C-alpha positions in Angstrom: -67.0 22.5 12.4 -64.4 22.2 15.1 -63.1 19.0 13.6 -62.8 20.8 10.2 -60.9 23.7 11.7 -58.6 21.4 13.5 -57.9 19.4 10.3 -57.3 22.6 8.3 -55.0 23.8 11.1 -53.0 20.5 10.9 -52.7 20.8 7.2 -51.5 24.4 7.5 -49.0 23.4 10.1 -47.6 20.6 7.9 -47.6 22.9 4.9 -45.8 25.6 6.8 -43.2 23.2 8.1 -42.5 21.8 4.7 -42.4 25.3 3.2 -40.0 26.4 5.9 -37.7 23.5 5.2 -37.6 24.2 1.5 -36.6 27.9 1.4 -33.4 29.7 1.3 -33.9 30.5 5.0 -33.2 26.8 5.7 -30.7 26.4 2.8 -33.3 24.1 1.1 -31.9 21.5 3.5 -33.2 17.9 3.2 -32.1 14.6 4.8 -29.6 12.7 2.7 -31.6 9.5 3.0 -34.6 11.2 1.5 -32.6 12.8 -1.3 -31.2 9.4 -2.2 -34.6 7.9 -2.3 -35.8 10.8 -4.6 -32.8 10.3 -6.9 -33.5 6.6 -7.1 -37.1 7.3 -8.1 -36.2 10.1 -10.6 -33.5 8.2 -12.5 -34.8 4.6 -12.0 -31.8 3.3 -10.2 -30.9 1.5 -6.9 -28.3 2.9 -4.6 -27.1 0.7 -1.8 -25.5 2.1 1.4 -24.7 1.4 5.0 -27.1 3.3 7.3 -24.0 4.8 9.1 -23.1 6.7 5.9 -26.4 8.6 5.8 -27.2 9.0 9.5 -27.6 12.6 10.6 -26.4 13.9 7.2 -28.3 16.7 5.3 -28.0 18.1 1.8 -28.0 21.8 1.6 -29.8 23.3 -1.4 -30.9 19.8 -2.3 -33.4 20.6 -5.0 -30.9 22.9 -6.7 -28.3 20.1 -7.1 -30.3 18.1 -9.6 -28.9 17.9 -13.2 -30.1 16.2 -16.4 -27.8 13.2 -15.8 -27.5 10.8 -12.8 -23.8 11.1 -12.6 -23.7 14.9 -12.5 -26.6 14.9 -10.0 -24.8 12.5 -7.6 -21.6 14.5 -7.9 -23.4 17.7 -6.9 -25.2 16.0 -4.0 -22.4 13.9 -2.6 -19.2 15.8 -3.1 -19.8 18.3 -0.3 -20.4 15.4 2.1 -17.2 13.7 1.1 -19.2 10.8 -0.3 -19.3 9.1 -3.7 -21.0 6.2 -5.6 -19.4 3.3 -7.4 -21.2 1.4 -10.1 -21.0 -2.4 -9.7 -22.9 -4.7 -12.0 -25.7 -2.2 -12.6 -26.1 -1.2 -9.0 -24.7 1.9 -7.3 -23.0 1.7 -3.9 -22.5 4.7 -1.7 -19.1 5.0 -0.1 -16.9 7.6 1.6 -14.8 9.8 -0.6 -11.5 8.0 -1.5 -8.7 10.6 -1.7 -6.4 7.9 -3.1 -8.5 6.8 -6.0 -8.7 9.1 -9.1 -10.4 8.9 -12.4 -8.1 7.3 -15.0 -8.0 10.5 -17.1 -7.2 12.6 -14.0 -4.4 10.3 -13.0 -2.9 10.4 -16.4 -3.2 14.1 -16.6 -1.4 14.5 -13.3 1.4 12.2 -14.4 1.8 14.3 -17.6 1.9 17.5 -15.5 4.6 15.9 -13.3 6.6 14.6 -16.3 6.6 18.0 -18.1 9.1 19.2 -15.5 12.1 17.3 -17.0 13.3 16.3 -20.4 16.7 14.8 -19.9 18.9 13.0 -17.4 20.3 16.1 -15.8 16.8 17.6 -15.2 15.5 14.3 -13.9 18.5 14.0 -11.5 17.7 17.4 -10.2 14.1 16.4 -9.6 15.2 13.2 -7.8 17.5 15.3 -5.6 14.5 17.4 -4.7 12.2 14.5 -4.0 14.3 12.1 -2.0 15.1 14.3 1.1 11.4 15.5 1.0 10.2 11.9 1.1 12.4 11.1 4.1 11.3 14.3 5.8 7.6 13.4 5.2 8.3 10.0 6.7 10.0 11.6 9.7 13.1 9.6 8.8 15.4 12.5 7.7 17.3 11.7 10.9 17.2 8.0 11.7 16.7 7.2 15.4 19.4 5.1 17.0 19.0 1.4 16.6 18.5 -0.6 19.9 21.6 -2.5 20.9 19.8 -5.8 21.2 20.7 -8.8 19.0 18.0 -10.3 16.7 16.0 -13.2 18.2 16.5 -16.2 16.0 14.8 -19.6 16.1 16.3 -23.0 15.2 16.9 -23.8 11.6 14.4 -25.9 9.7 15.7 -27.9 6.7 13.8 -28.6 3.5 14.5 -29.6 -0.1 17.1 -27.2 -1.3 16.5 -24.5 1.3 16.4 -23.7 5.1 14.2 -21.4 7.2 14.7 -19.5 10.4 12.4 -17.1 12.1 13.8 -13.8 13.2 12.6 -10.8 15.3 14.5 -7.5 15.1 14.0 -4.8 17.6 13.6 -1.6 15.5 12.8 0.8 18.3 12.9 0.2 22.1 10.3 -2.5 22.7 9.1 -2.6 19.1 9.8 -5.7 17.0 9.4 -6.6 13.4 9.2 -10.4 12.7 9.8 -12.5 9.7 11.3 -15.7 8.3 14.7 -15.9 6.6 15.0 -18.4 3.7 18.4 -19.5 2.5 19.8 -22.0 0.0 20.6 -25.3 1.6 24.1 -25.3 0.1 26.1 -22.3 -1.3 29.5 -20.8 -1.3 30.7 -17.3 -0.9 28.3 -14.3 -0.8 24.7 -14.5 -2.0 22.1 -11.9 -3.0 19.6 -10.5 -0.5 15.9 -10.1 -1.3 13.4 -8.3 0.9 9.9 -9.6 0.7 7.5 -7.4 2.7 4.0 -8.8 3.1 0.9 -7.3 1.4 -2.7 -6.8 2.6 -4.0 -10.2 1.9 -5.4 -12.5 4.6 -3.1 -15.0 6.4 -0.3 -12.4 6.2 3.2 -13.8 5.4 1.9 -17.3 6.3 0.1 -17.6 3.0 1.2 -20.3 0.7 2.0 -17.9 -2.1 4.4 -16.0 0.2 6.1 -19.2 1.3 6.4 -20.4 -2.3 8.0 -17.2 -3.4 10.6 -16.9 -0.7 11.5 -20.6 -0.6 12.0 -20.7 -4.4 14.2 -17.6 -4.3 16.3 -19.4 -1.7 16.5 -22.5 -3.8 17.6 -20.2 -6.7 20.5 -19.0 -4.6 19.4 -15.9 -2.6 18.6 -15.2 1.0 15.0 -14.1 1.0 13.4 -12.4 4.1 9.6 -12.5 4.4 8.3 -10.1 7.0 5.2 -8.6 8.5 3.8 -5.1 7.9 3.2 -3.0 11.0 0.3 -4.3 13.2 -0.1 -7.2 10.8 0.8 -10.8 11.4 2.9 -11.5 14.5 3.1 -7.7 15.1 -0.4 -8.0 16.5 1.0 -9.4 19.7 1.9 -5.8 20.4 -0.6 -3.7 18.4 -4.2 -3.8 17.3 -5.0 -4.4 13.6 -6.7 -0.9 13.7 -3.3 0.6 14.4 -2.2 -0.5 10.9 -4.6 2.1 9.5 -2.9 5.0 11.3 -0.4 7.2 9.4 2.5 6.4 11.6 2.4 2.8 10.3 3.9 4.1 7.0 6.9 5.4 8.9 7.3 2.3 11.2 7.2 0.0 8.2 9.9 2.0 6.4 12.1 2.0 9.5 11.5 -1.7 9.8 12.8 -2.4 6.3 15.9 -0.2 6.9 16.6 -2.2 10.1 16.1 -5.5 8.4 18.5 -4.5 5.6 21.0 -3.3 8.2 20.9 -6.8 9.8 21.0 -8.8 6.6 23.8 -6.9 5.0 25.9 -7.3 8.1 25.9 -11.0 7.6 29.2 -12.4 6.3 27.5 -14.2 3.4 25.5 -11.3 2.1 26.4 -9.7 -1.2 25.8 -6.0 -0.6 26.0 -5.3 -4.3 23.1 -7.6 -5.1 20.1 -6.4 -3.1 16.5 -6.7 -4.3 13.0 -6.2 -3.0 9.6 -7.4 -4.1 6.1 -7.2 -2.7 2.5 -7.2 -3.8 -0.4 -4.8 -3.3 0.4 -2.6 -0.2 3.8 -4.2 -0.1 4.2 -3.2 -3.7 3.8 0.4 -2.7 6.3 -0.2 0.0 8.7 -1.8 -2.5 8.6 1.4 -4.6 9.0 3.7 -1.6 12.0 1.8 -0.2 13.6 1.6 -3.6 13.4 5.4 -3.8 14.8 6.2 -0.4 17.3 3.4 0.3 20.2 3.4 -2.2 21.3 -0.1 -1.0 18.4 -1.6 -3.0 19.6 -2.3 -6.6 16.7 -4.3 -8.0 12.9 -3.9 -7.4 9.7 -5.7 -8.5 6.4 -4.1 -7.3 3.5 -6.4 -8.0 -0.1 -5.4 -8.6 0.5 -2.1 -7.0 1.6 1.0 -8.9 -0.7 3.2 -10.8 -1.0 6.9 -11.7 -4.6 6.9 -10.6 -4.3 5.0 -7.4 -2.2 6.3 -4.5 -2.6 3.3 -2.1 -5.8 2.7 -0.2 -4.2 2.3 3.2 -2.5 4.9 5.4 0.5 2.6 5.5 0.9 3.6 1.8 -0.3 7.2 1.7 -0.9 8.3 5.3 2.3 10.4 5.5 2.5 13.4 3.2 5.0 11.9 0.8 2.8 12.7 -2.2 3.0 16.5 -1.4 6.7 16.5 -2.2 8.0 18.5 -5.1 4.8 20.4 -5.6 3.1 16.9 -5.6 4.2 13.6 -6.9 2.6 10.2 -7.5 3.6 6.6 -7.1 4.7 6.2 -10.7 7.2 9.1 -10.4 8.4 7.6 -7.1 8.9 4.3 -8.9 11.0 6.1 -11.5 13.4 7.1 -8.8 14.8 3.6 -8.9 16.2 4.3 -12.3 18.6 3.2 -13.7 18.4 0.1 -11.5 16.4 -2.8 -12.9 12.7 -2.7 -12.2 9.8 -5.0 -13.0 6.1 -4.0 -12.8 3.7 -6.8 -12.7 0.1 -5.7 -13.5 -3.3 -7.3 -14.2 -6.7 -6.6 -15.6 -8.6 -6.8 -12.4 -7.4 -3.8 -10.3 -6.0 -0.3 -10.6 -3.0 -1.7 -12.6 -5.3 -2.6 -15.5 -4.0 0.2 -17.8 -0.3 0.1 -16.8 0.9 -0.7 -20.3 -1.0 2.2 -21.9 0.4 5.2 -20.0 2.4 4.6 -16.8 4.9 2.1 -18.2 5.7 4.3 -21.3 6.5 7.1 -18.8 8.9 4.8 -16.9 10.5 3.7 -20.2 11.2 7.4 -21.0 12.9 7.9 -17.7 15.1 4.9 -18.2 15.9 6.1 -21.7 17.6 9.1 -20.1 20.2 6.6 -18.9 20.4 4.6 -22.1 18.8 1.6 -20.3 15.3 1.4 -21.5 15.4 -2.4 -21.3 16.1 -2.3 -17.6 12.5 -1.5 -16.9 9.9 -4.1 -17.8 6.2 -4.8 -17.5 4.5 -8.2 -17.3 0.8 -7.5 -17.8 -1.7 -10.3 -17.2 -5.1 -8.9 -18.5 -7.2 -11.9 -17.5 -6.0 -12.1 -13.9 -6.9 -10.3 -10.7 -5.4 -8.8 -7.6 -3.2 -11.5 -6.2 0.4 -12.9 -6.2 -0.4 -16.0 -8.1 1.8 -18.4 -10.0 2.1 -16.3 -13.2 3.1 -13.2 -11.1 5.6 -15.2 -9.1 7.1 -16.7 -12.3 7.6 -13.2 -13.7 9.5 -12.3 -10.5 11.6 -15.5 -10.6 12.6 -14.7 -14.2 13.5 -11.1 -13.3 15.4 -11.8 -10.2 17.4 -14.6 -11.9 18.3 -12.3 -14.7 19.5 -9.3 -12.6 20.8 -11.0 -9.4 22.5 -13.9 -11.1 20.3 -16.7 -9.6 19.7 -20.2 -10.9 16.4 -20.1 -12.7 16.4 -23.9 -13.2 16.0 -24.3 -9.4 12.7 -22.5 -9.3 10.5 -25.5 -8.8 7.5 -24.9 -6.5 6.7 -28.6 -6.3 9.7 -28.9 -4.0 8.4 -26.4 -1.5 7.0 -27.5 1.9 4.1 -25.3 3.0 4.5 -24.8 6.7 1.7 -24.2 9.2 1.7 -20.6 10.6 2.8 -21.7 14.1 6.0 -23.0 12.6 6.8 -19.4 11.4 6.2 -17.7 14.8 9.2 -16.2 16.6 7.4 -15.7 19.9 5.5 -18.9 20.2 1.9 -20.0 19.5 0.4 -17.7 22.1 3.2 -15.0 22.2 4.6 -16.6 25.4 8.2 -15.8 24.3 7.6 -12.1 23.6 10.3 -10.2 25.5 9.2 -8.6 28.8 10.5 -5.2 27.5 8.1 -5.3 24.5 5.7 -2.3 24.5 1.9 -2.8 24.0 -0.5 -0.4 22.2 -0.3 2.5 19.9 -0.1 5.1 22.7 3.1 3.6 24.0 4.5 3.5 20.4 3.8 7.2 20.0 5.7 8.0 23.1 8.7 5.8 22.1 8.7 7.3 18.6 8.5 10.9 19.9 11.4 10.3 22.2 13.4 8.5 19.5 13.1 11.2 16.8 13.7 14.0 19.4 17.0 12.4 20.4 18.0 11.8 16.7 17.6 15.4 15.7 
């Protein structure tokens, strides 16, 4: 009898606890992990996730969030927790909410809303006049800090078939360096075009073969092409951790770096200041668009596998500063339009967020260029069977474009003539950073102090 009473007491305790957990008094709260398991069973699906994403997370009013469809149910359950699922080959994967990735229809609708604000060149110019100062203010670059008085650090020249290479480090803030390699034609007369080549988010940074091919070929074609690191990327990691790249200030430091690089290159006696281009892929494609919008010295731009009305850039170096809040909100396609009427090429593919560029975003850009009577100055090379890279077909499109608008020798674009260097050959500061100046700062905390002092003095 005592055992029976004890058993009944335990059952009553368990029932009471379960009942207490599933009432309005406890907001019908259930552990997220348990809710996911229940969803999997109810809808016959599998949802994969990292344990860190579900640890110590609870779903309020869990049972009330179920809907007839899986998609609506997951939306109700996960949205309040800033989580979402992606469907990949029949499986669902749980991930954090991505502010920068929109549904295609939402991105298109937002671009349509933005575009409805202007219908002719005058109205568009008024819009640009509103956006540009706001972009600079959002980047904290409305007042440029003073440039350090130091001279660039330049390595010895390396000679190859039709081109030369030197590595260069430029001090962009006290103790902060941006590094790259300057490719030039082996022989030329007079002034030649300048092409900036910021690096994207791929592995091996600017030391990748595709980066070397592109810059060396552009040099063989008759331009000086500067390939350089993103902030806390490549050789910049002598001063900063890779994690620092994912902090919002990286967007500002990269923009300042491109300004300083252009200052230096255009000061060279052989630089043609009227023929200035920029091209980059992925994150560097976003950077290409941004720099073309805010720096009037850039006359030709070619963002590669980057720009989309439903993708705002998945890294803080692309969207960490509030540039997209400008003008009652903007997006990357409208920022790309700010380059008009200068020649612009968008290279897109079928394997990333540029997969629908020809359907909606490119026609919008054509409309903007039509305001100037230069619809043919904007073009799109779409490669539907390719993925997210800067492969040969994408480089070929860039060679054709730069040759056409910068007056380069297209016949010299022969990648078989290019020597792929080992990364160590492209370092400015030595294999182990032994030549890094003693005045160089180290760490993001020091950078924040330097930056704060620099912008305070500039204002």
